[in-house]
C-alpha positions as CSV (number, residue, x, y, z in Angstrom):
1,M,-82.4,88.0,-219.5
2,A,-83.0,84.2,-219.5
3,E,-80.0,82.0,-218.8
4,L,-79.6,78.5,-220.3
5,K,-77.0,76.2,-218.9
6,F,-76.0,73.0,-220.8
7,F,-74.1,70.0,-219.4
8,G,-72.4,67.0,-220.8
9,Y,-72.7,66.3,-224.5
10,L,-75.5,68.9,-224.7
11,A,-72.9,71.6,-224.3
12,D,-71.0,70.2,-227.2
13,L,-74.2,70.0,-229.3
14,V,-75.0,73.6,-228.7
15,G,-71.4,74.8,-228.8
16,T,-71.5,76.5,-225.4
17,R,-72.1,75.8,-221.7
18,K,-74.0,78.9,-221.0
19,K,-76.3,81.0,-223.2
20,E,-78.1,84.3,-222.2
21,V,-81.2,85.4,-224.2
22,N,-83.2,88.6,-223.9
23,L,-86.9,87.8,-224.2
24,E,-89.7,90.3,-224.9
25,K,-92.4,87.6,-224.4
26,P,-92.5,84.0,-223.2
27,I,-91.5,81.5,-225.8
28,P,-91.3,77.6,-225.7
29,L,-87.9,76.3,-224.8
30,R,-87.7,74.2,-228.0
31,E,-87.6,77.4,-230.0
32,M,-84.5,78.5,-228.2
33,L,-82.6,75.3,-229.0
34,P,-80.8,74.2,-232.2
35,S,-82.4,71.7,-234.4
36,P,-82.2,68.8,-234.0
37,F,-82.0,68.7,-230.2
38,P,-82.6,65.5,-228.2
39,E,-86.2,65.1,-227.0
40,T,-85.6,62.1,-224.7
41,N,-83.1,61.1,-222.0
42,I,-82.6,64.7,-220.9
43,I,-83.4,66.5,-217.7
44,I,-84.8,70.0,-217.9
45,L,-85.0,72.3,-214.8
46,I,-86.6,75.7,-215.0
47,N,-86.0,77.8,-211.9
48,E,-85.1,74.6,-210.1
49,K,-88.4,72.9,-211.1
50,V,-88.9,70.1,-213.6
51,G,-89.8,71.4,-217.1
52,G,-90.0,70.3,-220.7
53,L,-89.2,71.4,-224.2
54,D,-92.6,73.0,-224.5
55,S,-92.3,74.9,-221.3
56,L,-92.6,78.7,-221.7
57,I,-89.4,80.5,-220.9
58,Q,-89.6,84.1,-219.7
59,D,-87.0,86.8,-219.2
60,E,-85.2,86.2,-215.8
61,D,-85.8,82.4,-216.0
62,S,-82.9,80.0,-215.3
63,V,-82.9,76.9,-217.4
64,V,-80.6,73.8,-216.9
65,L,-80.4,71.1,-219.5
66,M,-78.5,67.9,-218.8
67,P,-78.4,64.3,-220.1
68,I,-79.7,61.5,-217.9
69,L,-76.7,59.8,-216.4
70,S,-76.6,56.1,-215.8
71,G,-74.0,53.8,-214.4
72,G,-73.5,50.4,-212.9
């Protein structure tokens, strides 16, 4: 079971902070997300490594999606 964790406004956009998905075959991350989903100014980590919306997600993967934070 793949686990997706959403932080900040992305959790509000998706409607949950955590989503678990059973996958029979690898699929691109973007196919698991609602449309429209931001394509810029987000950080994507897959199994603690940098990933992207087109990265293939497999069963047992851990995915973290969070907005880029800035401050002054």
